[in-house]
C-alpha positions as CSV (number, residue, x, y, z in Angstrom):
1,X,-125.3,12.3,43.1
2,X,-123.1,14.1,40.5
3,X,-120.7,15.3,43.2
4,X,-120.5,11.7,44.7
5,X,-119.8,10.2,41.2
6,X,-117.1,12.9,40.6
7,X,-115.5,12.2,44.0
8,X,-115.4,8.4,43.2
9,X,-113.9,9.1,39.8
10,X,-111.3,11.3,41.3
11,X,-110.4,8.7,43.9
12,X,-110.2,6.0,41.3
13,X,-107.9,8.0,39.1
14,X,-105.6,8.8,42.0
15,X,-105.6,5.2,43.0
16,X,-104.8,4.1,39.5
17,X,-101.9,6.6,39.3
18,X,-100.7,5.4,42.7
19,X,-100.8,1.9,41.4
20,X,-98.8,2.7,38.3
21,X,-96.1,4.5,40.4
22,X,-96.0,1.6,42.9
23,X,-95.5,-0.9,40.0
24,X,-92.7,1.2,38.6
25,X,-91.1,1.3,42.0
26,X,-91.3,-2.5,42.3
27,X,-89.7,-3.0,38.9
28,X,-86.9,-0.6,39.8
29,X,-86.2,-2.5,43.1
30,X,-86.3,-5.8,41.2
31,X,-83.8,-4.6,38.7
32,X,-81.6,-3.2,41.4
33,X,-81.6,0.2,39.8
34,X,-80.0,3.1,41.6
35,X,-82.5,5.5,39.9
36,X,-83.7,8.2,42.2
37,X,-87.4,7.9,43.2
38,X,-89.2,10.7,45.1
39,X,-92.9,9.7,45.3
40,X,-94.0,13.1,46.8
41,X,-92.6,15.1,43.9
42,X,-95.3,16.0,41.3
43,X,-93.2,16.0,38.0
44,X,-92.2,13.4,35.5
45,X,-89.7,14.4,32.9
46,X,-89.8,12.2,29.8
47,X,-87.1,11.6,27.2
48,X,-89.0,13.3,24.4
49,X,-89.0,16.7,26.3
50,X,-92.6,16.4,27.6
51,X,-93.3,17.1,31.2
52,X,-96.1,15.5,33.2
53,X,-97.3,17.5,36.2
54,X,-99.6,16.0,38.9
55,X,-101.9,18.9,39.8
56,X,-103.3,17.2,43.0
57,X,-100.1,17.8,44.8
58,X,-98.9,20.3,47.4
59,X,-96.0,21.5,45.3
60,X,-97.9,21.8,42.0
61,X,-98.5,25.5,42.0
62,X,-94.8,26.3,42.6
63,X,-93.8,23.8,39.8
64,X,-96.4,25.3,37.4
65,X,-94.8,28.8,38.0
66,X,-91.4,27.3,37.3
67,X,-92.4,25.5,34.1
68,X,-94.2,28.5,32.7
69,X,-90.8,30.3,32.3
70,X,-89.4,27.8,29.8
71,X,-92.1,25.3,28.6
72,X,-95.5,25.4,26.9
73,X,-98.6,23.8,28.2
74,X,-100.1,21.3,25.7
75,X,-102.9,19.5,27.6
76,X,-104.6,20.1,30.9
77,X,-107.1,17.4,31.8
78,X,-108.2,17.1,35.4
79,X,-105.3,15.5,37.1
80,X,-102.2,15.4,34.9
81,X,-101.0,18.4,32.9
82,X,-98.6,18.0,30.0
83,X,-95.9,20.6,29.1
84,X,-93.5,20.7,26.2
85,X,-90.0,22.2,26.1
86,X,-89.5,23.9,22.7
87,X,-86.6,25.8,21.2
88,X,-88.5,29.1,21.2
89,X,-89.6,28.7,24.9
90,X,-86.0,28.0,25.8
91,X,-84.7,31.0,23.8
92,X,-87.2,33.3,25.5
93,X,-86.1,31.9,28.9
94,X,-82.5,32.5,27.9
95,X,-83.1,36.1,26.9
96,X,-84.7,36.7,30.3
97,X,-81.6,35.5,32.0
98,X,-82.5,31.9,32.8
99,X,-79.6,29.5,32.5
100,X,-79.7,25.9,31.4
101,X,-78.3,24.9,34.9
102,X,-81.2,26.7,36.6
103,X,-83.7,24.8,34.4
104,X,-82.0,21.4,34.9
105,X,-81.6,21.9,38.6
106,X,-85.3,22.8,38.9
107,X,-86.4,19.8,37.0
108,X,-84.3,17.6,39.2
109,X,-85.7,19.3,42.3
110,X,-89.3,18.6,41.4
111,X,-89.1,15.3,39.5
112,X,-90.1,11.9,40.8
113,X,-87.3,10.2,38.9
114,X,-83.9,11.1,37.6
115,X,-84.1,13.6,34.7
116,X,-83.0,11.9,31.5
117,X,-79.5,13.0,30.4
118,X,-80.8,13.5,26.9
119,X,-83.3,16.2,28.1
120,X,-80.5,18.0,30.1
121,X,-78.2,17.9,27.1
122,X,-80.9,19.1,24.7
123,X,-81.7,22.0,27.0
124,X,-78.0,23.0,27.2
125,X,-77.5,22.7,23.5
126,X,-80.5,24.8,22.5
127,X,-80.0,27.5,25.2
128,X,-76.3,27.7,24.0
129,X,-77.5,28.7,20.6
130,X,-78.8,32.0,21.9
131,X,-75.9,34.4,21.6
132,X,-73.9,32.4,19.1
133,X,-75.1,34.7,16.3
134,X,-74.8,38.4,17.0
135,X,-75.8,41.4,14.9
136,X,-73.4,44.3,15.4
137,X,-73.5,48.0,14.4
138,X,-71.8,49.2,11.1
139,X,-68.2,50.2,11.0
140,X,-67.1,53.6,9.8
141,X,-65.9,52.3,6.4
142,X,-69.3,50.7,5.6
143,X,-72.1,52.7,7.3
144,X,-74.9,51.0,5.4
145,X,-73.8,47.5,6.4
146,X,-74.5,45.7,9.7
147,X,-72.1,43.0,10.8
148,X,-73.3,39.5,11.5
149,X,-70.8,37.8,13.8
150,X,-70.8,34.0,14.3
151,X,-68.2,32.7,16.8
152,X,-68.9,29.0,16.1
153,X,-67.3,28.1,12.7
154,X,-69.5,25.2,12.2
155,X,-72.6,27.4,12.5
156,X,-70.9,30.0,10.3
157,X,-70.4,27.4,7.5
158,X,-74.0,26.3,7.9
159,X,-75.2,29.9,7.4
160,X,-72.8,30.4,4.5
161,X,-74.3,27.4,2.6
162,X,-78.0,28.4,3.4
163,X,-79.6,30.1,0.4
164,X,-82.2,32.0,2.4
165,X,-79.5,33.5,4.7
166,X,-76.9,34.2,2.0
167,X,-79.5,36.0,-0.2
168,X,-79.9,38.5,2.7
169,X,-76.2,39.1,3.2
170,X,-73.8,41.2,1.1
171,X,-70.8,38.8,1.4
172,X,-68.3,37.9,4.1
173,X,-65.6,40.1,5.7
174,X,-64.0,36.9,6.8
175,X,-65.1,33.4,7.9
176,X,-67.7,33.9,10.7
177,X,-68.3,37.6,9.9
178,X,-70.9,38.7,7.3
179,X,-72.1,42.0,5.9
180,X,-75.9,42.6,6.2
181,X,-77.6,45.6,4.5
182,X,-79.5,47.8,7.0
183,X,-82.8,47.0,5.3
184,X,-82.4,43.3,5.9
185,X,-82.0,43.6,9.7
186,X,-85.4,42.1,10.4
187,X,-85.5,39.5,7.6
188,X,-82.1,38.0,8.4
189,X,-83.2,37.4,12.0
190,X,-86.3,35.6,10.7
191,X,-84.3,33.5,8.3
192,X,-81.7,32.5,10.9
193,X,-84.4,31.7,13.5
194,X,-85.9,29.2,11.0
195,X,-82.4,27.7,10.6
196,X,-82.4,27.2,14.4
197,X,-80.1,30.1,15.5
198,X,-81.7,33.0,17.2
199,X,-79.9,36.3,16.6
200,X,-78.9,38.5,19.5
201,X,-79.5,42.0,18.1
202,X,-76.8,44.4,19.4
203,X,-76.9,46.7,16.4
204,X,-78.3,49.6,18.3
205,X,-81.0,52.1,17.3
206,X,-81.5,55.6,15.9
207,X,-82.0,58.0,18.7
208,X,-85.1,59.6,17.2
209,X,-86.3,63.1,17.9
210,X,-85.8,63.9,21.6
211,X,-88.8,64.3,23.8
212,X,-88.6,64.9,27.5
213,X,-91.1,62.7,29.3
214,X,-91.4,62.6,33.1
215,X,-93.7,60.5,35.2
216,X,-95.8,62.5,37.6
217,X,-95.6,61.9,41.4
218,X,-99.2,62.9,41.5
219,X,-101.8,62.4,38.7
220,X,-103.7,65.4,37.2
221,X,-106.6,64.2,39.3
222,X,-104.5,64.7,42.4
223,X,-103.9,61.0,43.3
224,X,-100.5,59.7,44.3
225,X,-98.7,57.8,41.5
226,X,-95.6,55.7,41.4
227,X,-94.5,52.6,39.7
228,X,-95.1,49.3,41.4
229,X,-91.9,47.2,41.9
230,X,-92.7,44.7,39.1
231,X,-93.5,47.5,36.7
232,X,-90.1,49.1,37.4
233,X,-88.4,45.7,37.0
234,X,-90.2,45.2,33.7
235,X,-89.0,48.6,32.3
236,X,-85.4,47.9,33.6
237,X,-85.4,44.4,32.0
238,X,-86.5,45.9,28.7
239,X,-84.4,49.1,28.6
240,X,-81.2,47.6,30.2
241,X,-80.0,51.1,31.0
242,X,-79.7,52.1,27.4
243,X,-77.2,49.3,26.5
244,X,-77.1,47.9,23.0
245,X,-78.9,44.7,24.1
246,X,-81.9,46.7,25.5
247,X,-84.6,48.8,23.8
248,X,-86.4,45.9,22.1
249,X,-88.5,43.0,23.3
250,X,-91.8,42.1,25.0
251,X,-93.1,42.6,28.5
252,X,-95.8,40.0,29.5
253,X,-98.2,41.1,32.3
254,X,-101.8,40.1,33.2
255,X,-104.7,42.4,32.2
256,X,-105.2,44.9,34.9
257,X,-101.5,44.8,36.0
258,X,-100.7,48.1,34.4
259,X,-99.1,47.3,31.0
260,X,-99.9,50.9,29.9
261,X,-98.0,52.2,32.9
262,X,-95.0,50.1,31.7
263,X,-95.4,51.7,28.3
264,X,-95.3,55.2,29.8
265,X,-92.2,54.4,31.9
266,X,-90.6,53.0,28.7
267,X,-91.3,56.4,27.0
268,X,-89.7,58.2,30.0
269,X,-86.6,55.9,29.9
270,X,-86.0,56.5,26.2
271,X,-86.9,60.2,26.0
272,X,-87.8,60.3,22.4
273,X,-90.8,60.8,20.1
274,X,-93.0,57.7,20.2
275,X,-95.6,55.9,18.0
276,X,-98.1,53.8,19.9
277,X,-100.1,51.1,18.1
278,X,-103.3,50.0,19.9
279,X,-106.3,47.7,19.2
280,X,-109.1,50.2,18.6
281,X,-110.3,53.8,19.0
282,X,-111.4,53.2,22.6
283,X,-107.9,51.9,23.4
284,X,-106.3,54.9,21.6
285,X,-108.2,57.3,23.8
286,X,-107.4,55.4,27.0
287,X,-103.7,55.6,26.1
288,X,-104.0,59.3,25.5
289,X,-105.9,59.8,28.8
290,X,-103.2,57.8,30.7
291,X,-100.4,59.8,29.0
292,X,-101.9,63.1,30.0
293,X,-102.9,61.9,33.4
294,X,-99.6,60.4,34.5
295,X,-96.8,62.2,32.5
296,X,-95.6,65.7,32.0
297,X,-96.7,65.8,28.3
298,X,-99.4,68.3,27.3
299,X,-102.4,68.0,25.0
300,X,-100.5,69.7,22.2
301,X,-97.8,67.0,22.3
302,X,-100.1,63.9,22.1
303,X,-102.1,63.1,18.9
304,X,-104.8,60.7,17.9
305,X,-104.6,59.1,14.4
306,X,-107.9,57.4,13.9
307,X,-110.9,57.3,11.6
308,X,-112.1,60.5,13.3
309,X,-108.8,62.4,13.6
310,X,-105.5,62.5,11.7
311,X,-103.1,64.1,14.1
312,X,-99.3,63.5,14.0
313,X,-97.6,64.8,17.1
314,X,-94.5,64.0,19.1
315,X,-96.5,61.1,20.7
316,X,-99.0,59.7,18.2
317,X,-101.4,56.9,19.1
318,X,-103.1,54.9,16.3
319,X,-104.7,51.5,15.7
320,X,-103.7,48.3,13.9
321,X,-106.9,48.7,11.8
322,X,-105.8,52.1,10.6
323,X,-102.4,50.8,9.6
324,X,-103.9,47.9,7.7
325,X,-106.6,49.9,6.0
326,X,-106.7,49.8,2.1
327,X,-109.4,50.5,-0.4
328,X,-109.2,47.0,-1.8
329,X,-106.8,44.1,-1.9
330,X,-105.3,45.5,-5.1
331,X,-104.3,48.8,-3.4
332,X,-101.5,49.8,-1.1
333,X,-102.1,50.2,2.6
334,X,-103.3,53.7,3.0
335,X,-101.5,54.7,6.2
336,X,-98.3,52.6,6.4
337,X,-96.5,55.9,5.9
338,X,-97.1,56.6,9.6
339,X,-94.0,54.6,10.4
340,X,-91.9,57.2,8.7
341,X,-94.1,60.2,9.3
342,X,-91.9,61.5,12.1
343,X,-88.5,60.7,13.5
344,X,-89.8,58.1,16.0
345,X,-87.3,56.8,18.5
346,X,-89.7,54.2,20.0
347,X,-92.7,52.2,18.7
348,X,-95.0,50.6,21.3
349,X,-97.0,47.6,20.2
350,X,-99.9,47.2,22.6
351,X,-101.5,43.7,22.7
352,X,-98.5,42.6,20.5
353,X,-100.0,39.1,20.2
354,X,-102.6,40.7,17.8
355,X,-100.0,42.2,15.5
356,X,-101.4,41.8,12.0
357,X,-99.3,40.2,9.2
358,X,-99.0,43.4,7.1
359,X,-97.6,45.2,10.2
360,X,-95.1,42.4,10.6
361,X,-93.8,43.1,7.1
362,X,-93.3,46.8,7.9
363,X,-91.8,46.0,11.3
364,X,-89.1,44.0,9.5
365,X,-88.1,47.2,7.7
366,X,-88.0,49.5,10.7
367,X,-85.6,47.6,12.9
368,X,-83.6,50.7,13.7
369,X,-86.4,51.9,15.9
370,X,-86.7,50.8,19.5
371,X,-89.6,48.4,20.0
372,X,-91.6,47.6,23.1
373,X,-94.3,44.9,22.9
374,X,-96.9,44.7,25.6
375,X,-99.2,41.7,26.1
376,X,-100.9,39.4,28.6
377,X,-100.0,36.3,26.5
378,X,-97.4,35.5,23.9
379,X,-99.8,32.9,22.5
380,X,-100.8,33.6,18.9
381,X,-103.4,31.5,17.2
382,X,-101.7,31.9,13.8
383,X,-98.5,30.3,15.2
384,X,-96.3,33.4,14.5
385,X,-94.8,33.6,18.0
386,X,-91.4,33.2,16.2
387,X,-92.0,36.4,14.2
388,X,-92.7,38.3,17.4
389,X,-89.4,37.0,18.8
390,X,-87.5,38.1,15.7
391,X,-89.1,41.4,14.9
392,X,-90.3,42.9,18.2
393,X,-87.7,41.1,20.4
394,X,-87.6,38.3,22.9
395,X,-89.6,38.1,26.1
396,X,-87.8,40.4,28.6
397,X,-90.1,40.1,31.6
398,X,-93.1,38.3,32.8
399,X,-94.6,37.4,36.2
400,X,-97.1,34.7,37.0
401,X,-100.7,35.9,37.2
402,X,-101.3,34.2,40.5
403,X,-98.3,35.9,42.1
404,X,-99.9,39.3,41.4
405,X,-103.2,38.0,42.6
406,X,-101.7,36.9,45.9
407,X,-100.1,40.4,46.4
408,X,-103.5,42.1,45.6
409,X,-102.3,43.7,42.3
410,X,-105.0,41.9,40.4
411,X,-108.3,40.6,41.6
412,X,-108.7,37.1,42.9
413,X,-110.5,35.1,40.2
414,X,-112.7,32.0,40.3
415,X,-113.1,30.2,37.0
416,X,-116.2,28.0,36.5
417,X,-117.2,26.0,33.4
418,X,-120.9,25.4,33.4
419,X,-122.1,22.6,31.1
420,X,-125.7,22.7,29.9
421,X,-127.5,20.1,27.7
422,X,-128.5,21.0,24.2
423,X,-132.2,21.5,23.9
424,X,-134.1,18.6,22.3
425,X,-135.3,20.5,19.2
426,X,-131.7,21.0,18.1
427,X,-130.3,17.5,18.8
428,X,-131.0,16.1,15.3
429,X,-129.8,19.2,13.6
430,X,-126.6,19.0,15.6
431,X,-126.0,15.4,14.8
432,X,-126.4,16.0,11.0
433,X,-124.2,19.1,10.9
434,X,-120.7,19.5,9.6
435,X,-118.0,19.8,12.4
436,X,-117.7,23.6,12.1
437,X,-121.4,24.1,12.1
438,X,-121.7,21.9,15.2
439,X,-119.7,24.4,17.1
440,X,-122.0,27.2,16.3
441,X,-125.2,25.2,17.0
442,X,-123.8,24.2,20.4
443,X,-122.5,27.8,21.1
444,X,-125.9,29.3,20.4
445,X,-127.8,26.7,22.5
446,X,-130.9,28.5,23.8
447,X,-130.6,26.7,27.1
448,X,-127.8,29.0,28.0
449,X,-130.3,31.8,28.5
450,X,-131.6,29.9,31.6
451,X,-128.1,29.8,33.0
452,X,-127.5,33.5,32.4
453,X,-130.8,34.3,34.1
454,X,-129.8,32.3,37.2
455,X,-126.3,33.9,37.3
456,X,-127.7,37.4,37.0
457,X,-130.0,36.7,40.0
458,X,-127.0,35.3,41.9
459,X,-124.9,38.4,41.1
460,X,-127.6,41.0,41.3
461,X,-125.4,43.4,43.2
462,X,-122.3,42.9,40.9
463,X,-121.1,44.5,37.6
464,X,-121.6,41.9,34.9
465,X,-120.3,41.5,31.4
466,X,-122.0,39.0,29.1
467,X,-119.5,38.2,26.4
468,X,-119.9,36.3,23.1
469,X,-119.1,36.3,19.4
470,X,-122.4,35.5,17.6
471,X,-124.4,38.6,16.9
472,X,-127.8,36.9,16.9
473,X,-127.1,35.3,20.2
474,X,-125.9,38.6,21.7
475,X,-129.0,40.4,20.4
476,X,-131.2,37.8,22.0
477,X,-129.4,38.1,25.3
478,X,-129.6,41.9,25.3
479,X,-133.4,41.7,24.5
480,X,-134.2,39.0,27.1
481,X,-132.3,40.7,29.9
482,X,-132.9,44.3,29.0
483,X,-129.2,45.1,28.8
484,X,-127.3,47.4,26.3
485,X,-125.4,45.7,23.5
486,X,-122.0,46.8,22.3
487,X,-120.7,45.3,19.0
488,X,-118.2,46.4,16.3
489,X,-121.1,48.4,14.6
490,X,-121.7,50.5,17.7
491,X,-120.4,54.0,17.1
492,X,-117.3,54.9,19.1
493,X,-119.1,57.7,20.9
494,X,-122.0,55.4,21.9
495,X,-119.5,52.8,23.2
496,X,-117.7,55.3,25.3
497,X,-121.1,56.6,26.7
498,X,-122.2,53.0,27.7
499,X,-118.8,52.2,29.2
500,X,-118.9,55.4,31.3
501,X,-122.5,54.6,32.5
502,X,-121.3,51.1,33.4
503,X,-118.3,52.6,35.4
504,X,-120.7,55.1,37.1
505,X,-123.1,52.3,38.1
506,X,-126.2,53.4,36.1
507,X,-125.8,50.3,34.0
508,X,-125.1,47.0,35.9
509,X,-125.1,44.6,32.9
510,X,-123.4,45.0,29.5
511,X,-123.7,42.6,26.6
512,X,-120.5,42.8,24.6
513,X,-119.0,41.2,21.5
514,X,-115.3,40.7,20.7
515,X,-114.7,44.5,20.7
516,X,-114.5,44.4,24.5
517,X,-111.8,41.7,24.5
518,X,-109.0,44.2,24.5
519,X,-107.8,47.3,26.4
520,X,-111.1,48.4,27.8
521,X,-110.8,49.9,31.3
522,X,-113.8,48.7,33.3
523,X,-112.3,48.6,36.8
524,X,-115.6,47.7,38.6
525,X,-116.5,44.7,36.4
526,X,-116.2,41.7,38.6
527,X,-118.3,39.0,36.8
528,X,-117.9,37.8,33.2
529,X,-120.3,35.3,31.6
530,X,-118.8,33.9,28.4
531,X,-121.5,32.4,26.2
532,X,-119.5,31.8,23.1
533,X,-116.0,32.2,21.9
534,X,-113.6,32.0,18.9
535,X,-113.3,28.2,18.7
536,X,-110.2,27.2,20.8
537,X,-108.6,30.7,21.2
538,X,-106.4,30.7,24.3
539,X,-105.5,34.3,23.9
540,X,-109.2,35.3,23.8
541,X,-109.9,33.4,27.0
542,X,-107.0,35.2,28.7
543,X,-108.2,38.6,27.5
544,X,-111.8,38.0,28.6
545,X,-110.7,37.0,32.1
546,X,-108.6,40.1,32.1
547,X,-111.7,42.3,31.8
548,X,-112.5,41.5,35.4
549,X,-109.0,41.2,37.0
550,X,-108.6,44.9,37.8
551,X,-108.1,45.2,41.5
552,X,-111.5,46.7,42.5
553,X,-111.5,44.6,45.7
554,X,-112.9,41.2,46.6
555,X,-113.3,38.2,44.2
556,X,-114.3,38.1,40.6
557,X,-116.1,35.3,38.8
558,X,-115.4,34.1,35.3
559,X,-118.2,31.8,34.0
560,X,-117.8,29.9,30.7
561,X,-121.2,28.4,29.6
562,X,-120.7,25.5,27.2
563,X,-123.0,22.8,25.7
564,X,-122.3,19.4,27.3
565,X,-120.8,16.6,25.2
566,X,-120.4,18.9,22.2
567,X,-117.7,20.2,19.9
568,X,-117.9,23.5,21.8
569,X,-116.9,21.6,25.0
570,X,-113.8,20.3,23.2
571,X,-112.8,23.8,22.1
572,X,-113.4,25.1,25.6
573,X,-110.7,22.7,26.9
574,X,-108.2,24.2,24.5
575,X,-109.3,27.8,25.3
576,X,-108.4,27.2,29.0
577,X,-104.8,26.0,28.4
578,X,-103.1,29.3,28.8
579,X,-104.9,30.2,32.0
580,X,-104.3,26.8,33.4
581,X,-100.6,27.3,32.8
582,X,-100.9,30.5,34.8
583,X,-102.2,28.6,37.8
584,X,-106.0,29.0,37.4
585,X,-108.3,26.0,38.0
586,X,-111.6,25.6,36.2
587,X,-114.3,24.2,38.4
588,X,-116.6,22.1,36.2
589,X,-120.3,22.0,37.0
590,X,-123.1,20.3,35.1
591,X,-126.1,22.6,35.1
592,X,-129.0,20.7,36.5
593,X,-131.8,23.3,36.6
594,X,-132.0,23.5,32.8
595,X,-134.8,21.1,31.9
596,X,-135.0,19.0,28.7
597,X,-137.0,20.6,25.9
598,X,-137.1,24.2,24.8
599,X,-136.1,26.4,27.8
600,X,-137.8,29.6,29.0
601,X,-136.6,32.6,31.0
602,X,-139.2,34.4,33.1
603,X,-142.0,32.8,31.1
604,X,-140.5,33.8,27.7
605,X,-138.9,31.5,25.1
606,X,-135.1,31.7,25.6
């Protein structure tokens, strides 16, 4: 009955949309308009810069891949997805070599109607701003001063009258050419981006202490190794052959697509001592393992700077947590000196979308070092994407997740949202709760345990991760299903042991908290059951799917279990936006086997 109702609703919506389009066509004919009308095209471009994409269309996947290069997904209901063209999305596209003509031509190719001239003009104007302001190296007579060159005199005068910008300059050489102290290289870029003018940084970098790094043709374990084509393209787009415009920026690739390999190739391309910032101790050790396994570097050349070890070597790997550690809010950060502890020529920011605010401040001061950001998504929940653009660099390379899936580089994923009713005994408490508390009550709905039980039976031969954020809920799941639990309090050695047992197959199910969101190499995991998340975090959704995308063969399943008609369901919609933009579709199912009243699993209270 549910499926029949859903089919009727889908048909009704399509019929309604068709009726609207037919009505528009009739009006256009009546007015004698010469406006182009292509009914089979899936895109409507509106004058305010929003883009409406019909997803029930043969071309929708190709259009989605096109839009993802220069627009941001805002809403993704079942049949019509809404994108928005922003200044930052256009500047990232421009830095990756996408011209305004290519954008406009693509919009015209896929649009039902003529693209408004206002939108085309706005795209041209905003893209043209990229490159109008250029940061150049010092001249011999002023070695401590960069040069900020502005070819457009109107823009130069706007900068000259802006207090934030002029406070970071040391006067003008002439109209359109300013002096900028070396220490203000990062902050001037931030200030001018806020003014609406992204700076193209051609000021160059210190070479850093030399370090010969070669990629092996065969790993230490004796397996053949070479870069995939897209990995080589990513490194080339970032490095640019050593030109002034290269050596800084962000590479965006799906989890499981080999971002670490891109980092190693970046080290080989630059040939200098390197500081690598990772998300946790487990990630630090995975980086070290990959460096030793796939490059010519020896154990004596690679160091771990963590809570357990304090090694500074030609290649040093540390964590964001270590860098932001301090005894109290009144004290200085204990280990920020790492940025100047050696003559680094390259700093690699793993999972750059997680870069903490204090590291942003230091990053503004070390702009003379080459910078490589690696991430699966540029989405930041704190809205600081512009700071990543200014301080790490623009997006240099990305590839649609679905493209890599089709080529077998990441696993084929099926995403399913399972909606379960809230148990009766919690209904009154939920209705009386504040909004924030409603989310937690819905997230910890005991009826979810019944769903987990059924899914574990269905996937009894698979490797399963049960992922959540609330400790009590995770402890209950671990107890009910007899599975090991990994949280932030689990000692690093114990975590590594459990991960290894999972890899070897002696453990089939792991219950994990947010600590498993990032940089954990579990290549055989092919099922993830998400039972709670960080409100509407799009980046977390992407990272959790990424835990099962490593190409171990066959399909993988990503289940998100949410409480029906609740605040949690609203947040789940927002969480899915980034993955929807990448071409994934969430199949929505209402869980019918969970009965009203307090649920049980195998005869036990859930």
